[in-house]
N, C-alpha and C positions, 0 to 999 in steps of 0.2 A: 581630125588629123592625128597621126601617131607621132607623139613627141616623147622623148625619153631623156631626161637630164639627171634623174635620181630614181633609183630602183630600190624598193623595199623587198628584200629576199627573205621570206618567212621560213625559217628552218624548224625542224622537228627533232627534239633530243632523242626520240625513240628510233629514228632512222639511221642506218649505217652510212648511206650516201645522201647528200643534200642536193637533190636535183634542182631545187629552186635556185640555189647559189650557182650551180653550173650553167643554168639558163641565163641568169643575170650576167655572169661573166661573158657568155657568148654575145649577148646584146651589147654589153659595155665595150667590148672589143671594137664594135662597129660604130658606136655612138659617143664614146668617151663619157658615158654616164657614170655618176657616182653610185656606189652600192652601199646600202645600209643592210648589213647582215643582222637579222632580227630573230630573237628567240623569246618565248614567253614561258615562264615557269609557274607552277602552283602545286601545292600539296596541302590539302585541308588539315592534315594531322598537325601541321605547325601552328594552325590557328585554334585548334580545339583542345590541345593538351593543357592541363592545369598544372603540370609539374614544373614547367619553365615559366620564368617571369616574362613580361612583355619585352624587356630589353634583350633577354636571352633568345627569345623567338625571333626578334628583329635581326640580331647578329647572325643567327643560323641561316635565316633567309638570305641575308647579304652574302654569306659565305657560299651558299649554293649558286647564287646569281653570279658571283665572281668566278667560281669554278667553271660555270657554263661559258662565261665570256672568254676565259683563258682557252678553253677547248675550241671555241669558234675562231679565235685569233690564231691558234695553232693550225687549224684547218685552212684558213686563208693563206697562211705562210707556206703551208705544204703545197697548195695549188699554184704557188709562185705567180700570182696574177699581177698584171701591171695596172689594173684599175684602182681608182681611189676608193678604198673600202673602210667603213666604220662599222664597229660591232655594238649593237644595242641589245641588252637583255633586261626584261622586265619581270616583275612578280605580279601576276594578275589572275583572278579567278576565271575571267571570261576572255579567252584568246581573241575572239573577233573584235571585242571592244579595244583591246590593247593594240591590235594590228591597225585598226582604223585611226585610233588616236595617235599612234606613232607615225603613221603615214602623213597625217595632217601636220604634226609637229615638225617633221623634217622636210615637209613640202615635196614629198615623193609624187611622181606622176605615173608610176606603174607598180603594182603589187604582184609578186610572183610567189606562188605557194604550191607545194606538192600536194597531190590529192590521191584518193583511191576510191574504188567502187563502194557505193553505199547499198546496203540491202534494201529490198523493196519496202519493207516495213519501216526502217529507219528513215529513208529518204521521203516516204509519203507522210509519216506522222510526226517525225521529229526533224527539225531543221539542223543539219550539221554546221560546223563553223564555216565551212566553205560558202554555204549559201548566205549566212549572216554577213560575211565579208563582201560577197558580191552585191547583196542588197543595200548595204550601208556605205560601201565605198563610193567616193565621188570621182575616183580615177579608174582607169582600166585595170582589170585583174587577169592574170595569167595563171591557170591551174595546170600543173604539169604532171605527167605520168612518169613512171620509172623506166625511162629509156633515153638513149642518146639522140640528139638531132643529127640526121645524116646530111652529107653534102648533096646539093641539088635535089632537095626534097619536094614535098607538095604541100601547098597551103590551100585549104578550102574555105571560102567565105559564104556564109549563109545570108543571102540577100532577100530582104522583104521589099515588095513593091506594091503599088496601088493601095496603100493604106488610106484610111479615111481621115487621119489626123496628121498635122504637120510634124508632130514629135516623132512618129514612127518613120515618116518619109525622110526627115533630117537624119535620123539614126542610121537608116540604110546607106545614105551617102557617106556618113562617117565610118561605117563598117567597111565599105568598099575601099575607102581611102586608106584606112588602117591596114587592111589585108594587103593592099598593093605595096604599102611601105614596108611591111614585114617580109613580104616575098622578095622585094628588092634587097632588103637587109640580109636575108638568109640565102639569097641566090636560088630561090625555089620557084617552081612553076605555080601559077595561080589559077584556081577554078572558082567560078561564081555558081552557086547553087540556089535554086528557088523552088518552092512548091505552091500548089494552088488546090483549092477545094473543088472537086467535081460536083456535078449535079446529083442531088439525092435521088436514089433509085425510085422512091415512091412517086416522084413528080411525073415520071413516064406513064404511070398508071392513072394518076389523078388529072393530068392535063392532056387533053386531046392534041394530037399532032405535034407533041413535044419530042424533039430528037436529042437525047442526052449527048450523043457523040458530037453533034454539031455545036451544041452549047459548050462542051468541054474543049473542043478545038478552038473555039472563039476565045475562051478565057485563057487558054494556054498561049495563043498567039499574042494576046495583049500583054501577058506577063513576059513572054520572050522578048517582045519589042522593048520593054522598059529595061530588062536586064542587059540586053545587047547594047543599049545606049550607054549604060554604065561601063560595060566591057570595052566599048570603043574609047571611052574617056581614059581608061587605065590600060589600054592596049592589051587586053586579055584576048587570047585566041578564041574564035567562035566555037572551036571544038571543045573548049574548056567551059562552055556555058551550058548549064543543065537546068531545065524546067520540067518538073514532073508533077503528076497528080497525086495528092495524098497529104497527110499531116506532116508538118516539118519534123516532128520528133521521130517519124518513121523514115522520111526521105533523106534527111541530112546524114544520119548515121550510116545509111546504106551507101550513099555516095562517098562518104569518108572511107568506108571499108573497101569499096570498089576501086578507088583511086589511091589507096594506101596513103591517106593523108597523115602528115606529121604534125600539122597544126590546123585547128579550126578557129576561124574568127567569126564571132557571133555578137549581135547586139542585144541589149536587155534594158527595157525601161523599168522592169521589176514590178512584181506584185508583192504587197506587204500584208501583214496581219494574218488573221485566221485562215483566210482562203488560200494564201500562199503556203501555209504550213500543211494544209490538207491536200491541195491540188498540185502545188509546184508550178513554177513558171515554165513556159515552153522552153526557154533557154536552159533551165535546169534539167528538164527531161532529156534534152539533147545531150547535155554534158555527161549525164550519167550513162548514156547509151554509147558514146563514142570511145574509142581506144587510142586517143591521141591527145596532145596538149590542146588547150582551149584558151583563147583570149576573149574575154567578155568586155565589149566596148560599152561604156556607160554614156 
């Protein structure tokens, strides 16, 4: 279920506009959630220089942290927001660790962070801070693009069905519930999207009397039945239910583009370790391919 009482809005000192804060304010207007405006700073030159004493390095770091805090407080005042807002600035080498630790310390139930496209090489071989946060966070994460949320927009929810384990089936229910709550919160239309793997082409050659089109239709019908059951629960129009053959990392971005999605809601149980760094999770492949905000339901 989507609950939001305290939001951690991760800002980026390098950005002119803090869209994570703007999204947090939009949600707080509807939920009365408290916002923790967060920034993490680090410059290794302050740790490596031998000219300054340890006390001088500490004082300079504190001065930089305080300057960033004053800057964020001025931004909050400029936005003239009515939400309860606190500003937290840390000095830490690893952004993702500081984000997750601060989220836990302040008992936040949603992390919002601005993101941008990662190149094929970097997203395949090197894990960006976004993925570290998604993998290590115990709460939902919203990655936001540099655009405004329109009125009466569109929310697309990536729904997985017919999984072989309870964890994935339970996650699908949670994703649907979260997407419905967010669509109600934003006054947006809601779409449920699902994909399935069709019959491999070689089976038609190797297995006599095998009809791939009959098999694919049977699988699609089973998926459609399960997705329609969820759609009925959350009163999603049947015209907004989409089940297509293909890989989710291909189908979901196509549907988001076709229906001009403003927000994608997707679930992730997460893959960790070396395989995740090389291959990426399905959720991460989808996130990199879409051009809208994304909520990752944990």
